[in-house]
C-alpha positions in Angstrom: 35.1 -31.1 14.2 31.3 -30.4 15.9 32.8 -27.1 17.7 34.2 -25.6 14.6 30.8 -26.5 12.7 28.8 -24.9 15.6 31.3 -22.3 16.2 31.0 -21.5 12.1 27.1 -21.6 12.3 26.6 -18.9 15.1 28.5 -15.9 13.5 26.1 -16.7 10.4 23.0 -17.0 13.0 23.6 -13.6 14.6 24.0 -11.8 11.6 20.5 -13.4 10.3 19.3 -12.0 13.7 20.9 -9.1 13.5 19.4 -8.4 9.5 16.2 -9.1 10.5 15.5 -7.3 13.5 16.6 -4.3 11.6 13.9 -4.4 8.9 11.2 -3.8 11.4 10.8 0.3 11.0 11.7 2.2 14.0 8.2 3.9 15.6 9.4 7.4 14.6 9.5 6.4 10.7 6.2 4.7 10.8 4.3 7.9 12.7 6.0 10.1 9.9 4.5 8.0 6.9 1.2 8.0 8.7 1.3 11.5 9.1 2.2 12.5 6.2 -0.6 10.2 4.0 -3.1 11.3 7.0 -2.6 14.8 5.9 -2.4 14.0 2.1 -5.8 12.4 2.6 -7.3 15.1 5.0 -6.2 18.0 2.7 -8.2 15.9 -0.6 -11.3 15.6 1.3 -11.2 19.1 2.3 -10.7 20.2 -1.1 -7.2 21.9 -0.8 -5.7 20.3 -3.6 -2.3 22.6 -3.3 -1.3 21.1 0.4 -2.0 17.7 -1.4 0.5 18.3 -4.4 2.8 19.8 -1.4 2.7 16.3 -0.1 3.4 14.5 -3.3 7.1 13.2 -4.4 8.3 15.5 -7.2 8.2 12.8 -9.9 4.6 12.1 -8.5 3.6 15.6 -8.8 5.3 15.9 -12.5 3.2 12.8 -13.5 0.2 14.7 -12.1 0.8 17.6 -14.2 2.0 15.8 -17.5 -1.2 13.3 -17.6 -3.8 16.3 -17.1 -1.6 19.0 -18.8 -2.7 21.4 -15.9 -0.8 22.6 -13.0 -1.1 20.0 -10.1 -3.8 21.1 -8.0 -6.2 20.8 -10.9 -4.5 17.6 -12.2 -5.3 16.4 -8.7 -8.8 17.1 -8.4 -9.4 15.5 -11.9 -7.8 12.5 -10.5 -10.7 11.3 -8.7 -9.0 9.6 -5.7 -11.0 7.8 -3.4 -11.9 9.5 -0.2 -9.9 8.2 2.3 -9.8 7.2 6.3 -8.5 5.8 8.8 -5.5 4.6 8.9 -5.8 0.5 9.1 -1.8 -0.3 8.7 1.7 1.4 7.8 4.8 -1.1 6.4 8.1 0.8 6.2 11.0 -0.6 4.7 14.0 1.8 5.0 13.0 5.2 3.9 9.6 3.4 1.9 6.7 2.7 3.1 2.8 1.7 2.5 0.0 2.8 4.0 -3.6 1.6 3.8 -6.4 3.7 5.0 -9.7 3.0 4.9 -11.2 3.8 1.2 -7.6 3.8 -0.6 -3.7 2.7 0.0 -1.1 5.2 -0.4 2.8 4.5 -1.2 5.7 6.9 0.1 8.9 7.4 0.0 11.2 9.8 2.6 12.9 12.5 1.5 15.2 15.2 3.1 12.1 17.6 3.4 9.9 14.4 5.2 7.5 11.7 4.1 6.1 12.3 0.6 3.6 10.2 -1.3 4.8 8.5 -4.4 1.1 7.0 -5.2 -2.3 7.3 -4.4 -5.5 5.6 -5.4 -3.9 1.8 -4.9 -5.8 -1.2 -5.6 -4.7 -4.3 -3.5 -3.9 -6.7 -6.1 -5.4 -9.8 -6.3 -2.7 -12.6 -6.1 0.9 -11.8 -4.7 2.3 -11.8 -8.1 0.0 -8.8 -9.3 1.6 -5.2 -8.8 -0.6 -2.6 -6.8 -2.6 -0.4 -9.9 -2.8 3.3 -8.7 -4.5 6.0 -10.5 -1.7 8.5 -9.5 1.8 7.5 -9.5 5.0 9.3 -10.5 7.0 8.1 -13.8 
C-alpha cells in the first residue's frame, strides 16, 4: 500500500516542480521587457512623446488620446508622468511584466511587435489587497 501511495505522489510532485520551474521568465523576456521600459522612460525624459506613444500598447495609446482629447504625444506630455531612471527589477509572468524603475513603475505586455507599455506612472499599493494606481493605463 505504501508503495502505491508513493508512486501516486511522485507524478504529482513532478508536475508541481515542472509547473513551478516554468513560472520563471527566460532572460530574453526579462531583457525585452526591461529594454522596452527603458526606451519608454528615455523617450519621455528626452521629450520625445511620439516615440513614447509608439511604445504604448494599442489600448493604452487610445486611452491617452481619449483622456486628453488630443493626439497621443500631446496627451502623454500632459499626463505628467514622473521621470524614471534606472531599472530596479523586473518580474515577468508569461507575456506580462512589471518593471520597477527609480521614480516609476511600468506594466508591459508582449505583442507580436514586441513589448509595449500598458500602464505607467504607477504607484505601489500600501497593502497586497490594493491595486496599483497608474496615471496612464489602457481601457
